[in-house]
N, C-alpha and C positions, 0 to 999 in steps of 0.2 A: 504493499499500500504505499504511494506517495505521500509525501509531506502534506500537500494540501488536501488529498483525501483524508488523511488522519486528522488534520486540524477540523475539517467540515464536519467529521464523525463526531469529534469531540464537542464541536458547537451543538450538534443536534443532541447528544447526550445531556449536555448542560443546559440547554433551553428546550426541553422536552415539549414545552407548549408550542403553539402555532408559530410558525415565521422561522424556524430552524433552518430550512433549506436556504432561505434568503440570508441569513446570517452567515452561513457557510461561504455562500458567494461573496458576501461583503468580507469576510475574513481572508478569504483566498487572494482577493485583489488587494487587501490592505498588506498582506505578507509580500506581495509582488512589488507593491509600491515602496515598501522599505527596503528592498533590494534581496529579498529572498526570492527564491524560483524552484522550479523543479529540480530536484536533487540537492538543495539547500538543506540545513538541519534545523530543527527548532530552536536549538540552543543559540546558534550563532544570530539568526533573525530576532529572538526574542532578547538577547542580549544587546543588539543594536537598538531594539525598541527601549529598553530598560535606560541605556546611555542617553537616549533622545529625552526621556522623561527627566532623568536627573539632570541633564544639562539645562533644562527649562524650569528647574526649581518645582518638579512635580514627582521627585522620586519616592516621596512618601506614599503616594496613590499607588504607583505600580508595585512598590514593595509590600502594601497591604494585599494586594492580589496575590503576589507570590507566597507570602507568609499563609500560616495555618490559621489566623484569626479571620474576623470579618472584612470583606471587601469594602473599601471606600469609595464611594461614588465619583464619577468624572462627568464633567459637563462637555457639551460639544466645543465649546470655546477652549476649554483645557485641552482637548484633543488637538485642536489646531496649533495651540500653542507649543505643546510637546513635540507632535510630529512635523509642523511647519506647514504652511500653506500650500507648497510646491507638493507634498505627499498627499494632503488632503485632495487637492484639485486633480492630481493623478488618479487617485483612488475614485474620485467622482466620474472622471471621464470614462475609466473602465466600467463603471457601473451604469453610465448613461444617466446620472442624477446630478442635481445641484451639490456644490461642495459642502454647503450648510447640513444637507440631508445626509451625506457622507459622514460629516462629522458626528451628527446625531446617532447614526446607526452605530458607528464605532463606540460611542459613549454607552451604549447598551451592550455591545458584544464584547469588547475588550476585556473589561474585569472578570466576566464568567469564563472567557477563554483561557486567560493567563491563570486564573485559579484552577481550572481544569487541567492544564498542561504542568502545573507545579504542585501535585498533591502532597509532596513531602515538603513543600516550602523552599525548594530550590529549582533554580533554571534547568533545563534538561541540559544533558551534556551535548557539547558541538559535536 
């Protein structure tokens, strides 16, 4: 199973209620926009994401998702702050939606995804 298939599956499991397939698509495009691609590893792509959040003063949010405690929420504006407008615009273009919508979708999906990919409170190995 490829990286993006695995991530989409984890999103589906994490978001068992309606819309999981759409979340998987959002996630796949988000990982590609961050520089991950087929054959990439979850650890390297997630490591880049964590670095981006930390560099933009939002490390505490992503660390809450990685840790075993409660996940702190994130806003669409914080997504844009952490990932940068170019990544959000790229994601939006891949999805065929407005950048504000893409950021809002990520704000819903990302905490759950990172939480599911880090069940032991640590990033996956590269």
